[in-house]
N, C-alpha and C positions, 0 to 999 in steps of 0.2 A: 560524471556529473549527475547528481541526484536532484530530482525535482523537489522543491520545497513546499509547494502548495498541495492541499488535500485533493483537489479535483484532478490534477495531473497524475498523482500517485494512484488514485482510485481507478482512473481510466487505464493506467498501465496494468494494474492488477486484473481488471476485466479483460483486457486484450490478451494477457498471458493465459488466463483461465480458459478463454475461448479457444486459443491456439492449442492448448494442451488437450482440451475436450475434443476438438475436431481432428486432431492428428491421430491417424490410425497406427502408424509405425513411427514412434518418436526416435529421433536421433539423440542418443544418450549424451553426446557432447553438447548439443544444443540445449537439451533438457537441463543440464547442470547450470548453464548460464541463465536460463529462464527462471529457475528456482532461486538463484541468487538475486536476480533483479526483482522478483516478486517479494522475496523476503525483505529487501531494502525498502521497497514501496510500501509494504505492510507496516514496517517500523515507522516510516515517515507519517503514514496515515494515523497510526496509533498515537504518535507523539502529538499530532495536531488535535486529536480527540481529547487526549489527556489535558492539553493546554486549555481547551475550551471548558472542559469539566472543572478544572481548577479555577478558571476565571468566573464561571457561573457560581461555584461554591463560595468564592470570596465576595461576590456581589450579594449573595443571599445572607451571608454573615453580616455585612455592612448595613443591609436594609433593616 
């Protein structure tokens, strides 16, 4: 299940980045799943940003 809102996805990305930064000897099996989760969270964040930019662009055109 992937989180739909930006804040949840951003927090997930931060947590994964901190974990990766603080881990001295990463477990490659765990690393693969973390990268997968981070990739999905990033895509969700980017989709929300794109939607906002599109909405702002449409408002500007209408004004």
